Backbone as CSV, one residue per row, in Angstrom:
resi,resn,N_x,N_y,N_z,CA_x,CA_y,CA_z,C_x,C_y,C_z
1,MET,313.679,-135.519,76.147,313.787,-136.732,76.121,312.924,-137.739,75.419
2,PRO,311.399,-137.362,75.378,310.624,-138.497,74.594,310.896,-138.679,73.370
3,ALA,311.487,-137.900,72.709,312.167,-137.963,71.087,313.047,-139.146,71.085
4,ALA,314.099,-138.984,71.922,315.211,-139.939,71.924,314.704,-141.371,72.498
5,LEU,313.751,-141.422,73.290,313.349,-142.814,73.887,312.708,-143.486,72.680
6,LYS,311.934,-142.783,71.979,311.169,-143.453,70.752,312.373,-144.103,69.576
7,LEU,313.479,-143.568,69.706,314.562,-143.971,68.749,315.297,-145.174,69.251
8,ALA,314.970,-145.614,70.689,315.763,-146.771,71.404,315.454,-148.059,70.631
9,ALA,316.352,-148.834,70.562,316.237,-150.233,70.282,316.245,-151.061,71.599
10,PRO,315.574,-152.102,71.566,315.655,-153.158,72.574,316.890,-153.436,73.227
11,GLY,317.193,-153.410,74.516,318.651,-153.573,74.983,319.381,-152.378,75.296
12,CYS,319.001,-151.171,74.547,320.043,-150.084,74.821,320.123,-149.334,75.920
13,TRP,320.970,-148.555,76.082,321.410,-147.947,77.445,321.216,-146.559,77.067
14,LEU,320.933,-145.499,78.067,320.718,-144.325,78.302,321.400,-143.587,79.059
15,VAL,322.303,-142.616,78.817,322.803,-141.802,80.052,322.329,-140.401,79.694
16,ALA,321.540,-139.725,80.621,320.927,-138.227,80.311,321.465,-137.478,81.561
17,LEU,321.752,-136.171,81.246,322.021,-135.037,81.959,320.662,-134.374,82.478
18,ILE,320.475,-134.254,83.735,319.257,-133.614,84.389,319.658,-132.227,84.530
19,LYS,319.144,-131.289,84.049,319.448,-129.816,84.286,318.145,-129.253,85.098
20,PRO,318.677,-128.956,86.220,317.493,-128.620,87.112,316.653,-127.391,86.869
21,GLN,317.451,-126.398,86.182,316.720,-125.223,85.975,315.681,-125.382,84.948
22,PHE,315.815,-126.563,84.074,314.323,-126.825,83.096,313.441,-127.724,83.700
23,GLU,313.722,-128.182,84.945,312.687,-129.041,85.509,311.913,-128.603,86.663
24,VAL,312.554,-127.559,87.423,311.530,-126.951,88.510,310.981,-125.938,88.049
25,GLY,310.065,-125.476,88.788,309.368,-124.300,88.397,310.068,-123.045,88.334
26,PRO,309.528,-121.704,87.722,310.312,-120.706,87.826,310.647,-120.130,89.154
27,ASP,309.678,-120.395,89.988,310.055,-120.059,91.532,311.180,-120.334,92.102
28,ALA,311.625,-121.656,91.710,312.728,-122.207,92.243,314.115,-121.715,91.375
29,VAL,314.106,-121.168,90.566,315.401,-120.800,89.597,315.760,-119.433,90.149
30,GLY,316.820,-119.356,90.583,317.440,-118.045,91.062,318.304,-117.334,89.988
31,LYS,318.714,-116.138,90.415,319.308,-115.240,89.535,320.436,-115.932,88.777
32,GLY,320.465,-115.851,87.520,321.376,-116.480,86.630,320.968,-117.867,86.269
33,GLY,319.505,-118.078,86.409,319.240,-119.565,86.198,319.678,-120.382,87.011
34,VAL,320.240,-120.310,88.327,320.825,-121.192,89.125,319.871,-121.648,90.101
35,VAL,319.678,-123.166,90.333,318.720,-123.803,91.298,319.716,-123.945,92.673
36,ARG,319.456,-123.355,93.646,320.096,-123.267,94.709,319.289,-124.022,95.961
37,ASP,318.158,-124.505,95.758,317.438,-125.051,96.615,317.479,-126.735,96.614
38,GLU,318.374,-127.195,97.394,318.786,-128.572,97.392,317.262,-129.671,97.208
39,ALA,316.173,-129.113,97.903,314.880,-130.036,97.937,314.252,-129.689,96.497
40,ALA,314.228,-128.555,95.936,314.093,-128.342,94.423,314.722,-129.333,93.722
41,ARG,316.112,-129.381,93.549,316.727,-130.252,92.739,316.507,-131.698,92.990
42,SER,316.323,-132.153,94.304,315.952,-133.567,94.479,314.583,-133.762,93.854
43,ARG,313.764,-132.859,94.045,312.370,-133.171,93.376,312.461,-133.203,91.951
44,ALA,313.306,-132.381,91.342,313.432,-132.447,89.962,314.179,-133.738,89.433
45,VAL,314.974,-134.303,89.931,315.772,-135.705,89.709,314.680,-136.784,89.858
46,GLU,313.916,-136.579,91.055,312.936,-137.707,91.225,311.911,-137.736,90.147
47,GLY,311.436,-136.553,89.669,310.361,-136.398,88.773,310.741,-136.966,87.517
48,VAL,312.048,-136.646,87.033,312.703,-137.260,85.766,312.799,-138.815,86.047
49,ARG,313.391,-139.073,87.023,313.188,-140.630,87.296,311.909,-141.464,87.205
50,ALA,310.982,-140.776,87.895,309.588,-141.332,87.735,309.039,-141.254,86.256
51,TRP,309.221,-140.244,85.698,308.712,-140.289,84.300,309.390,-141.348,83.590
52,LEU,310.668,-141.064,83.606,311.365,-142.173,82.868,310.880,-143.716,82.957
53,GLU,310.836,-143.905,84.186,310.392,-145.455,84.556,308.604,-145.643,84.274
54,SER,308.188,-144.393,84.024,306.727,-144.600,83.452,306.656,-144.948,82.019
55,GLN,307.680,-144.807,81.424,307.721,-145.181,79.947,307.769,-146.559,79.693
56,PRO,306.886,-147.224,79.021,307.108,-148.665,78.851,308.540,-149.075,78.292
57,GLY,309.041,-150.109,79.211,310.383,-150.989,78.973,311.389,-150.046,79.491
58,TRP,311.423,-148.791,80.230,312.519,-148.215,80.598,312.612,-148.379,82.110
59,ARG,313.868,-148.602,82.648,314.193,-148.867,84.056,315.263,-148.001,84.282
60,ALA,315.231,-147.008,85.404,316.465,-146.402,85.619,317.476,-147.292,86.533
61,VAL,318.743,-147.250,86.571,319.485,-148.239,86.943,320.529,-147.319,87.831
62,GLY,320.720,-145.966,87.755,321.540,-145.333,88.687,321.269,-143.701,88.481
63,ILE,321.507,-143.070,89.532,321.558,-141.748,89.670,322.794,-141.193,90.359
64,VAL,323.823,-140.118,89.610,324.876,-139.736,90.273,324.709,-138.325,90.069
65,PRO,325.548,-137.487,90.890,325.707,-136.177,90.498,326.779,-136.116,89.547
66,SER,326.548,-135.060,88.385,327.667,-134.855,87.650,328.827,-134.267,88.092
67,PRO,329.893,-134.810,87.679,331.143,-134.317,88.107,331.660,-132.984,87.636
68,ILE,330.773,-132.551,86.573,330.950,-131.088,86.075,329.672,-130.267,86.345
69,ARG,329.851,-128.952,87.057,328.778,-128.048,87.254,328.441,-127.488,85.990
70,GLY,327.158,-127.013,85.867,326.500,-126.299,84.703,327.408,-124.925,84.374
71,GLY,327.429,-124.579,83.407,328.092,-123.327,82.881,327.758,-122.269,83.868
72,ASP,326.624,-122.192,84.474,326.391,-121.145,85.182,326.426,-121.532,86.809
73,GLY,327.025,-122.722,87.102,327.066,-123.159,88.574,325.997,-124.064,88.810
74,ASN,325.127,-124.380,88.224,323.975,-125.534,88.547,324.818,-126.715,88.912
75,ILE,324.134,-127.259,89.964,324.646,-128.742,90.192,323.678,-129.590,89.475
76,GLU,324.235,-130.415,88.571,323.500,-131.221,87.547,323.692,-132.898,87.851
77,THR,322.807,-133.440,87.439,322.738,-134.915,87.792,322.645,-135.736,86.474
78,LEU,323.468,-136.938,86.628,323.200,-137.956,85.483,322.395,-139.095,85.807
79,ILE,321.587,-139.561,84.985,320.605,-140.805,85.271,320.935,-141.772,84.025
80,GLY,321.332,-143.097,84.661,321.353,-143.929,83.709,320.213,-144.861,83.466
81,ALA,319.883,-145.384,82.314,318.653,-146.164,82.454,318.993,-147.324,81.398
82,HIS,318.022,-148.404,81.357,318.021,-149.417,80.484,316.838,-149.914,79.882
83,TYR,316.652,-149.972,78.317,315.385,-150.331,77.807,315.308,-151.906,77.568
84,ASP,314.388,-152.452,78.159,314.001,-153.636,78.295,312.828,-154.147,77.553
85,ALA,312.858,-153.794,76.412,311.649,-154.043,75.744,311.751,-155.356,75.004
């Protein structure tokens, strides 16, 4: 996501898919790459939100579960943000 944020123009919106298997440590990823631990998923989402809001000008405006599960069955999350540069 860092590369995409650098391309953002002031006033733009971002909708990003948080894929927990890439955000949690390897100990939290089960067989087939599926994150089954709800607490680990929540930490992953919070970590992405905190990182995004630490980027100058970015503000998270919403977090919702993705209506579609990942190909391996992962529960994924959408985050919306606005760039107030």
